[in-house]
Every structure is written in structure tokens, then in C-alpha cells.
VMD Tcl script that draws the C-alpha trace (Angstrom):
set ca {
  {109.46 -5.83 48.11}
  {112.76 -8.16 48.14}
  {113.08 -10.41 50.76}
  {116.15 -11.58 52.27}
  {116.62 -14.27 50.04}
  {115.73 -12.48 46.96}
  {117.89 -9.52 48.09}
  {121.44 -11.53 48.83}
  {121.21 -13.58 45.89}
  {120.64 -10.75 43.31}
  {123.16 -8.20 45.35}
  {126.06 -8.98 43.24}
  {124.00 -9.02 39.92}
  {122.93 -5.55 40.85}
  {126.22 -4.56 41.37}
  {127.81 -5.74 38.43}
  {124.93 -3.99 36.67}
  {125.86 -0.84 38.39}
  {129.48 -1.35 37.14}
  {128.52 -1.48 33.70}
  {127.13 1.85 33.78}
  {129.45 3.84 35.67}
  {132.70 2.11 36.68}
  {134.53 4.38 33.98}
  {138.33 3.85 35.33}
  {137.88 1.97 38.43}
  {140.48 -0.13 37.85}
  {142.70 1.58 35.60}
  {145.98 1.59 38.28}
  {147.79 -0.64 40.54}
  {146.70 -0.74 43.87}
  {148.93 -0.64 46.93}
  {148.32 -3.67 49.39}
  {148.72 -1.36 52.10}
  {146.06 0.35 51.63}
  {143.42 -1.98 50.29}
  {140.35 -2.45 52.49}
  {139.98 -5.62 54.99}
  {138.05 -8.82 53.18}
  {135.92 -8.80 56.20}
  {134.05 -5.91 57.72}
  {133.98 -5.21 61.30}
  {131.16 -6.45 63.11}
  {129.20 -3.48 65.04}
  {126.79 -3.12 67.90}
  {125.13 -0.50 69.14}
  {126.99 -0.22 72.24}
  {130.25 -0.04 70.28}
  {130.70 0.88 67.00}
  {133.77 -0.02 64.45}
  {135.83 2.74 63.60}
  {134.41 2.89 59.86}
  {136.22 5.71 57.89}
  {135.19 7.20 54.85}
  {132.63 9.30 53.11}
  {129.35 10.41 52.16}
  {127.98 9.85 48.86}
  {125.23 12.44 47.62}
  {123.63 10.86 44.53}
  {119.98 10.85 46.50}
  {120.66 13.71 48.95}
  {118.38 16.18 47.07}
  {115.18 15.05 45.37}
  {115.75 16.93 41.72}
  {119.21 15.17 41.38}
  {118.12 11.18 42.46}
  {121.00 9.54 40.68}
  {122.21 6.12 40.67}
  {125.09 5.65 43.06}
  {128.25 5.21 40.96}
  {130.17 1.74 41.48}
  {133.38 3.94 40.87}
  {133.03 5.41 44.00}
  {132.93 2.08 46.09}
  {135.42 1.03 44.16}
  {138.14 3.73 44.78}
  {137.13 4.14 48.58}
  {138.33 0.23 48.59}
  {141.06 0.96 47.14}
  {142.33 3.73 48.55}
  {141.50 2.34 52.26}
  {138.33 3.29 53.14}
  {135.26 0.97 54.41}
  {132.35 3.33 55.10}
  {129.88 5.31 52.99}
  {126.55 7.33 54.29}
  {124.15 7.54 51.71}
  {122.13 10.84 52.87}
  {118.74 10.80 50.87}
  {115.82 12.64 50.40}
  {112.26 10.21 50.75}
  {110.86 12.44 47.86}
  {113.19 10.26 45.67}
  {111.38 7.22 46.36}
  {107.87 8.60 46.88}
  {105.01 9.32 44.68}
  {104.63 13.01 44.23}
  {100.99 13.27 45.43}
  {101.07 10.57 47.88}
  {104.08 10.30 50.46}
  {102.60 7.04 51.86}
  {103.27 5.37 48.50}
  {106.78 4.21 47.66}
  {108.50 3.92 43.94}
  {109.87 0.66 43.71}
  {112.06 1.60 40.62}
  {114.21 4.11 42.85}
  {114.27 1.71 45.85}
  {115.97 -0.67 43.55}
  {118.63 1.77 42.83}
  {119.28 2.08 46.82}
  {119.44 -2.02 46.55}
  {122.20 -1.34 43.84}
  {124.12 0.70 46.62}
  {123.95 -1.90 49.22}
  {125.11 -4.56 46.76}
  {128.35 -2.41 45.54}
  {128.67 -1.87 49.42}
  {128.73 -5.66 49.65}
  {130.74 -6.33 46.85}
  {133.63 -3.65 47.50}
  {133.63 -4.57 51.32}
  {132.37 -1.34 52.23}
  {129.76 -0.79 54.66}
  {126.22 0.99 53.39}
  {124.81 3.73 56.23}
  {121.38 4.40 54.94}
  {120.22 8.13 56.24}
  {117.21 9.85 55.66}
  {118.63 13.62 55.20}
  {114.83 14.47 54.81}
  {112.70 12.32 56.31}
  {108.80 12.40 56.39}
  {108.12 15.37 58.50}
  {111.75 16.51 58.93}
  {114.67 18.25 57.21}
  {117.26 20.87 57.91}
  {117.02 21.55 53.84}
  {114.97 23.84 52.52}
  {112.07 23.74 51.66}
  {110.62 22.76 55.12}
  {108.34 19.61 55.77}
  {104.53 20.98 55.67}
  {104.29 18.73 59.19}
  {106.97 18.41 61.87}
  {107.75 14.61 62.80}
  {108.56 15.99 66.47}
  {104.93 17.38 66.82}
  {102.61 15.65 64.08}
  {101.31 11.81 64.85}
  {100.47 11.74 61.29}
  {104.36 12.64 59.77}
  {105.29 10.29 62.53}
  {103.23 7.67 61.23}
  {104.41 7.88 57.34}
  {107.95 8.11 58.57}
  {107.72 4.86 60.74}
  {106.28 3.21 57.45}
  {109.06 4.39 55.10}
  {111.62 3.16 57.63}
  {109.32 0.03 58.02}
  {109.73 -0.89 54.21}
  {113.38 -0.57 54.31}
  {113.69 -2.81 57.25}
  {111.51 -5.47 55.70}
  {113.70 -4.85 52.60}
  {116.88 -5.73 54.11}
  {116.02 -8.01 56.46}
  {118.76 -10.28 57.07}
  {121.15 -8.59 55.62}
  {124.10 -8.38 58.30}
  {124.60 -5.18 60.34}
  {128.51 -5.35 59.45}
  {126.92 -4.20 55.78}
  {124.00 -2.01 56.50}
  {122.93 0.31 59.26}
  {119.80 2.23 59.21}
  {120.93 6.16 60.25}
  {117.22 7.65 61.28}
  {116.92 11.46 60.82}
  {119.76 13.97 60.06}
  {120.56 16.31 62.52}
  {117.29 17.08 64.60}
  {117.73 20.69 65.45}
  {116.67 22.46 68.85}
  {113.89 20.26 69.99}
  {113.09 18.62 73.77}
  {114.38 15.36 74.11}
  {111.07 13.98 75.18}
  {109.96 14.76 71.57}
  {112.74 13.56 70.18}
  {112.57 10.23 71.84}
  {108.98 9.61 71.28}
  {109.88 9.81 67.17}
  {112.68 7.91 67.17}
  {111.27 5.30 69.64}
  {107.95 5.02 67.12}
  {110.52 4.75 64.07}
  {112.80 1.93 66.18}
  {109.49 -0.32 67.07}
  {108.29 0.02 63.27}
  {111.80 -1.20 62.03}
  {111.90 -4.08 64.78}
  {108.79 -5.37 63.97}
  {110.32 -6.54 60.48}
  {113.98 -6.81 61.45}
  {114.83 -7.15 65.34}
  {118.46 -6.94 65.05}
  {119.13 -4.06 62.76}
  {121.51 -1.70 63.52}
  {120.19 1.83 64.34}
  {122.24 5.19 64.60}
  {120.78 8.22 65.95}
  {122.16 11.47 65.42}
  {122.06 14.04 68.36}
  {119.91 16.67 68.63}
  {121.07 20.51 68.01}
  {122.28 19.88 64.54}
  {123.94 16.59 65.85}
  {125.91 18.21 68.51}
  {124.25 17.28 71.86}
  {124.82 13.71 73.06}
  {121.23 11.86 72.98}
  {120.84 10.83 76.12}
  {117.40 10.24 75.93}
  {117.51 7.24 73.49}
  {119.77 5.36 75.76}
  {117.28 2.82 76.97}
  {116.43 2.49 73.02}
  {119.30 -0.06 72.12}
  {120.53 2.52 69.49}
  {124.11 4.01 68.51}
  {125.02 7.74 68.70}
  {126.02 9.87 65.50}
  {127.90 13.23 65.95}
  {129.46 15.80 63.86}
  {132.94 17.50 63.39}
  {131.79 20.40 62.25}
  {133.29 22.93 64.98}
  {134.06 25.67 64.87}
  {131.74 26.93 62.27}
  {134.01 29.41 61.24}
  {136.25 27.30 59.54}
  {134.03 24.75 58.32}
  {131.32 26.67 56.78}
  {133.10 30.06 55.70}
  {131.61 31.64 53.18}
  {129.00 28.70 52.42}
  {125.85 30.61 51.06}
  {123.45 28.35 53.18}
  {125.01 28.73 56.26}
  {124.96 32.11 57.37}
  {126.08 35.92 56.58}
  {129.74 36.09 55.81}
  {130.37 39.72 54.72}
  {132.60 41.11 56.30}
  {133.92 38.38 58.28}
  {137.77 37.57 58.41}
  {139.38 34.77 56.69}
  {139.83 31.57 59.38}
  {142.70 30.90 60.83}
  {143.55 28.02 63.22}
  {143.07 27.95 65.84}
  {140.22 29.92 65.99}
  {139.25 33.05 68.42}
  {135.40 33.57 68.97}
  {133.99 35.77 71.07}
  {133.57 32.80 74.06}
  {135.84 30.09 72.97}
  {139.59 29.75 71.62}
  {139.16 26.61 69.14}
  {142.17 24.75 69.31}
  {143.13 21.11 69.97}
  {141.55 21.36 73.77}
  {138.63 22.71 72.96}
  {137.82 20.33 71.10}
  {138.86 17.90 73.10}
  {136.42 19.37 75.93}
  {133.36 20.75 73.60}
  {133.14 18.01 71.40}
  {134.55 14.52 72.59}
  {134.21 14.73 76.34}
  {130.36 14.73 76.43}
  {130.13 11.93 73.68}
  {132.54 9.78 75.53}
  {130.57 9.97 78.66}
  {127.79 9.00 76.47}
  {129.62 6.17 75.28}
  {131.10 4.82 78.50}
  {127.11 4.65 79.53}
  {126.55 2.14 76.63}
  {126.26 3.66 73.21}
  {128.76 3.87 70.68}
  {129.63 6.71 68.74}
  {130.65 7.71 65.46}
  {131.33 10.97 63.41}
  {128.73 10.80 60.67}
  {129.87 13.97 58.84}
  {132.61 16.45 59.18}
  {134.61 18.80 56.67}
  {135.61 22.01 55.68}
  {134.03 24.32 52.70}
  {136.37 25.04 49.52}
  {136.39 28.70 50.62}
  {138.68 28.02 53.74}
  {142.00 28.45 53.12}
  {143.58 24.68 52.54}
  {146.48 25.34 54.99}
  {143.89 25.82 57.69}
  {141.19 22.73 57.03}
  {144.22 20.42 57.03}
  {145.70 21.74 60.44}
  {142.05 21.83 61.78}
  {141.61 18.19 60.12}
  {144.71 16.96 61.98}
  {143.77 17.69 65.23}
  {140.18 16.11 64.89}
  {140.96 13.18 63.03}
  {143.97 12.77 66.00}
  {141.37 13.04 68.78}
  {138.86 10.71 67.03}
  {141.36 8.14 66.92}
  {142.41 8.81 70.59}
  {138.41 8.56 71.25}
  {138.55 5.19 68.74}
  {135.85 6.87 66.53}
  {135.30 6.02 63.09}
  {134.11 9.00 60.59}
  {133.01 9.95 57.13}
  {133.76 13.06 55.23}
  {131.10 15.26 53.88}
  {131.83 14.61 50.76}
  {133.62 12.42 48.28}
  {133.20 14.32 45.09}
  {132.83 17.85 45.82}
  {133.34 21.14 47.78}
  {133.99 19.32 51.18}
  {135.95 16.35 49.58}
  {139.19 14.24 48.04}
  {137.87 14.84 44.29}
  {136.88 17.89 42.48}
  {136.60 20.23 45.30}
  {137.30 23.46 43.56}
  {139.45 24.75 46.11}
  {141.68 27.75 44.76}
  {144.90 27.26 46.48}
  {145.52 23.61 45.73}
  {147.87 21.73 43.75}
  {145.42 19.28 42.57}
  {146.80 15.63 41.02}
  {145.29 14.48 37.85}
  {143.95 11.22 38.83}
  {141.17 9.27 36.68}
  {139.66 12.13 35.21}
  {139.11 13.97 38.37}
  {141.20 16.41 40.09}
  {142.59 14.71 43.59}
  {143.81 16.78 46.67}
  {146.73 14.55 47.54}
  {147.49 16.21 50.56}
  {144.12 15.72 52.34}
  {143.64 12.07 51.19}
  {147.09 11.66 52.73}
  {146.17 13.10 56.07}
  {142.75 10.82 55.95}
  {144.55 7.89 55.16}
  {146.91 8.56 57.98}
  {144.07 8.15 60.54}
}
mol new
graphics top color blue
foreach p $ca { graphics top sphere $p radius 0.5 }
foreach p [lrange $ca 0 end-1] q [lrange $ca 1 end] { graphics top cylinder $p $q radius 0.2 }
display resetview
């Protein structure tokens, strides 16, 4: 394990090494000073999160991929005016295949590199267990459930404790922990019990670490049951599903489904700006008023939804979040939801540093 002195002393060196491997073009164009990230990252608190804005980076999203994070992503995000990277990760990336209690130092050092790159480029890094010991929304499911099984809770707490010890003393302005990705439909008391055990394990090593917790029901339900734990909350920007996940193979049956428009009318709701405010903003604002800070940890729309529809829907979401004082993180930076290489059929892409840039989406994000 790295202690505080080792981590802080070696962070820039790790970042420089990663740059040597993967920067490729990060500095080949002038930077507009109006869009540069601030020299100092804002200071967060569980009761009030900064209006961080950025992206999810997916290098360790799935265990078979398990790649190093790219310095070019951090450098370009900072250059374009963003200051937040959420790293949704699969715990199997750093775990021995035959023993989920044994952590692999080689892979943990690659996560250290990402934290160091965040420090170097003034990007807040939010470490998330997208697949945690005992929990995932992906396939295959975990053999044990952290919401029901004491052994799964113990192992999950062990992993988070190792991260807490590793980054103890690194400022909250630079690193936060996002415990579980999108808990499903589970009882509030079981959610609280698992979160409380992990929070205790973290605070045994780092009592002031900023901890962020997704709402239940795939991030949609405000986690009121966690109010007394001193954690912040994370919601989602994926409503309506018909717009955000249209023709996504993992997200339903789409045969015969009409091409989405915005506003979108389903059986019970006309999804427009007012519906988004009432259904997706107001319940979380009420939670915030009770002392839990809020951030939108994921949002975006899959590349099969018409681009004009995506931008119209996204504009309303971004304006509502700005009114609420909330930050956000697009899923993803490079890929089907992102501003780079999204492979939409109806976008006039701009060639940009070896990638295809959706300039219209980028401009909309930068404006908010």
C-alpha cells in the first residue's frame, strides 16, 4: 500500500510516466484561456457538492478491458474547460481470480496513475465501484449479494478500506469515493446497512474522506435512509428511457418502437422540461435541503437517438441542473454517448487530434 507521503510524493512522477505512454497529441493545438480549468479545484462537503462538470472514463469499466487511463483524456478535458472524471471500475480488475480478498498491487498502481493525472491537470477524480464485491447492474450477476450476504459486505468493506488507506490525506478536492453504482430496487434498510458498514471501514482509515452514494432504483430514488451517515448523493440523467437508451441492446426490446422525439410522450407522462423538473429535480432538491449534496454522476443518450433530439433534451437537462446548482458527468468521453467517436449517423463530425468530435454537443456542454 502507498501511504500518504508516498502517494503525494510520487503522484506527479506517475502522471508523467502515463503521459509518456499515452498523451499522443494532447498539446498540439492552442488553448482558449476562456475554457481553461481553474488552477484550484473547488472544495466539496457532503452537504454541498461543487458544480463539477466532466465525463466518465471507462478504461476499467469491465474486467476483460482493464486498461490504463489515458493522460490525453485528462489533458483534453481540462483544456476544454471541464474539471471532473468519474472512474466506474470493476473490482475484478485488481482482484486475484481465485480469491476476491487478495488485491493486485500492479493494477492498483494504475489507479494511482489516474489520481495523479487528475492532480496534474486539476481534474477531480471520483473512484466508483461499478461492479463491487456483491453488487453489479451488469452481467453476469455477482454470486453473492452485498445487500443480503454478510460475507459480501465484509469483502466489499475490505476493498474500500484498502482504497481509504491508500489515499488517506489526499484532499477531498481531488479525490472522492462513489461506493455502489445504481443500487437496484432494494429495501432502504438493507441499502443503509451495507453502506454504513462500508462507510465505517473507510473512516477507520480516513475519517474525512468524501463519500458519494447513488440513489436506489438505479440511481433515481433519493437515498433519504443515508442522511445521518454524512455522505453526499448522486442521481442520474437518463429519463426518459425511450430517448436515452433507444435501441441499446442491453436496455430493453426495441423492435417496433417509434423513433424518439422530444418532448416524448409515453403512457403516463409527457417528458418535457416541466416533467424533468418535477420528477427528476424536485425530489433531489428536497434531499439537498435536508443536508445531502447532490451531483449527477451519469447522463447521456445512446448514439441511435436522433442527434437533434438528443441536443434538445440535453439542453433542458443542463439548464435545469444549472438552476439547481448541480454538476454532472456525461457517459462517456469517448464512445457511443460521448463527444468523441460516438459513431452517430447524423452528425457532421470535426476531425480533432485523430478523433471525430461532435462539436455541437461539446459547445452545449461548455455553455452549461
